[in-house]
PAZANU-370644 format. One record per residue: x, y, z of N, C-alpha, C in turn. Coordinates in steps of 0.1 Angstrom, whole numbers, plus 2048, in hexadecimal, padded with zeros to 3 digits. Last residue first. Example, Ala and Ser with C-alpha at 12.3 -4.5 7.8 and 13.67 -1.06 7.14 Angstrom:
% PAZANU-370644
8807EA8478897F584788180084F8847C784E87B7D384E8847DF84E
//
This chain:
% PAZANU-370644
6FED8935A6FCD993576FFD9B3456FED733646F0D7435B6F1D8235771ED6435C713D70362705D6C35B722D4135D71FD4A35671BD5735C721D2D36C72ED31370726D3F365709D1C35F706D1F36C713D27374715D0E350710D1A34B70AD2235773AD0534E72AD0334E725D0C34A755CFA33F74BD0133A73ED0133E779CFB34B763CF734F75CD0134778ED02341786CF733977ECF534079BD183537A1D0E352796CFD34A795D2D34479ED293417A5D1C348773D2B34877BD2633B78AD2533C77AD2F366774D2435E774D1D35377ED4C360788D4336B786D35364761D54353770D5735177FD4C355754D4C368753D4735B760D46351757D5837F75AD4637D75DD4836D757D71378763D6A37B763D5E37E73CD7F371743D7936874FD7236C731D9038473BD9A37F741D88372721D7E39171AD89388725D90380737D733A072FD6939572AD7538B742D853B1748D803A8743D7539C729D893C072FD953B2739D903A9728D6E3CB719D763C1723D863BB73FD6F3DF73BD623D0734D673C573CD833EC745D863E3742D783D6720D7B3F9723D893F072FD893E8726D6840671ED6A3FA721D763F8741D6F41B740D67410735D6640872FD81426733D8441D73ED7E41571BD6B432716D7942C720D7B424734D5E44172BD59435726D5E430739D70457749D6B44B73CD65443723D7646572AD81459733D7A453720D5946F716D5B46371FD6945B736D5A47A738D5047372DD5446972FD7049073CD6E48573AD6747871AD5F49C717D6E493723D6E48B727D4A4A7718D4649971CD52496738D514B673BD4B4A8732D4D49E729D724C472CD624C4732D5B4B873AD8C4C272FD864C3732D754C674DD9F4C8748D9B4D9740D924D6751DAE4AD761DA04B5758D9B4C3741DBC4AE741DAE4A1747DA64A9747DD04BA735DC94BF73ADC04B975FDDB4B175EDD64BE751DCC4C174EDDF49775ADD549675EDCF4A673DDF549B738DE5497744DDA49D751E094A9749E054AC742DF64A775FE0F490765E0649E75DE044A474EE1847F751E0A47A75CE04486746E2D48E73AE2748B741E1548675CE3D488756E3A49874BE3149775FE4046F768E36475766E33483744E53465747E3F460755E3846E74EE66471742E6047B744E52474765E7246B765E6C47575AE6747975DE6F44D766E6844D76AE63460749E85450745E7844C74FE6C45375BE9B45774FE9545E74CE8845A769E9B43F771E98449764E9445A756EA142B75DE9242F761E8F43B751EB9432743EAC43374CEA0431764EC642C762EC843A757EBD44077FEBF41676EEC3417769EBE42879AEBB413794ECB40E784EC941079DEA641F7A7EAE4207A4EB4416789E9441C78BE98429795EAA425793E85405787E8B404786E9C4137A5E724157A9E7D4077A1E88407794E674267A1E7142C79FE7641F783E57414780E6241D788E6C42179AE46407793E4D3FF787E5B4097A1E3B4217A7E4541C7A6E4B41278DE2C42A78FE3742F79AE3F42A787E1C41377BE2541577EE3141D79FE1041779DE1340B790E1D40C79AE0442D7A7E0742D7A5E10422786DF0428781DFD43078EE0742D792DDD414787DE5415788DF04177ABDCE4117AADD741979EDE141A7A1DA94147A7DB540C7A3DC2416783D99406792D9C40C79CDA840C76BDB03FF770DAB3FE780DA040475ADC3404751DB540875EDAA404765DDB3FC761DDA40B75DDC840C76ADE33E5776DD93E9771DD43F875ADFA3E2755DEC3DA75FDE13E0763E093F3752E053F4753DFB3EB77BE133E177BE0A3F176DE013F9771E1B3CE77BE0E3CF778E053DA767E353D775CE2A3D6765E1A3D077FE3D3E7773E3A3E9769E323E878AE453CC78FE3E3D5788E363E077CE583BD77FE4A3B9783E3D3C5777E6E3CF76EE633CF774E573CB798E753D378FE6B3DC782E663E0797E7C3B87A0E733C279BE6A3C5783E913B5783E853AC78EE7D3B378CEA73CA780E9D3CA77BE913C07A2EA73C27A5EA33CF797E983D079CEB43AD7A6EA93AC7A6EA43B9790ECE3B5785EC33AD790EB33AB7A1EDC3C4799ED53CC78EECB3C17B2EE53AF7B6ED93B57AEED53C37A3EF33A07A5EE639B7A9EDD3A479DF063B4793EFE3AE793EEE3AA7BAF103B77B0F0B3C17A6F053C07BBF1D39C7C1F113A27BDF073AB7A4F3039E7A8F243937B1F1A3987B4F3F3B47A6F383B47A3F2D3A87CCF3D3C97C9F3F3BC7BDF363B67CEF3C3E47CFF473E07CAF493D27CEF213E57C8F253E77C3F353E57ECF1A3E17DEF133D67D5F183DA7F9F273F67FDF2A3E57EFF243DC7F0F134097E9F214067EFF283FB800EFF4007EAEFA3FE7E5F0B3FE813F03403815EFD3F3804F023FA812F0C423819F1241C816F0E40B80DEE942B805EF942C808F07422823EDF422819EDE41B80FEEA421839EED432838EF042782FEE941D831EE444A82CEF1447832EF343B835ECB44B828ECE44A82AEDF447
//
């Protein structure tokens, strides 16, 4: 860690290099964060990607550090609440997630694309966009 701190101090001592570094961190962190937000409703590590993006941004920006802490706290609190709910509420959450996933896949034209591979040509499979 000491080596990383020395490297960061070396970068910070040079204004142009420091600005370039901070802009690079901002761009990479924002891209990872946006990908995570898009991935949230899908099966997989959507929230993990969101936290990774915020972590990247938090390495350089105080607002991102505060946001990461707040989002993590709210996420943990919601998941604890959700796990205590009845099967009806958890089932409704799963059903709602399924609807969001299927709707976005339909809007993106995935059904029409995959259906075309299988020789299924139904008009409802085509995206309205």
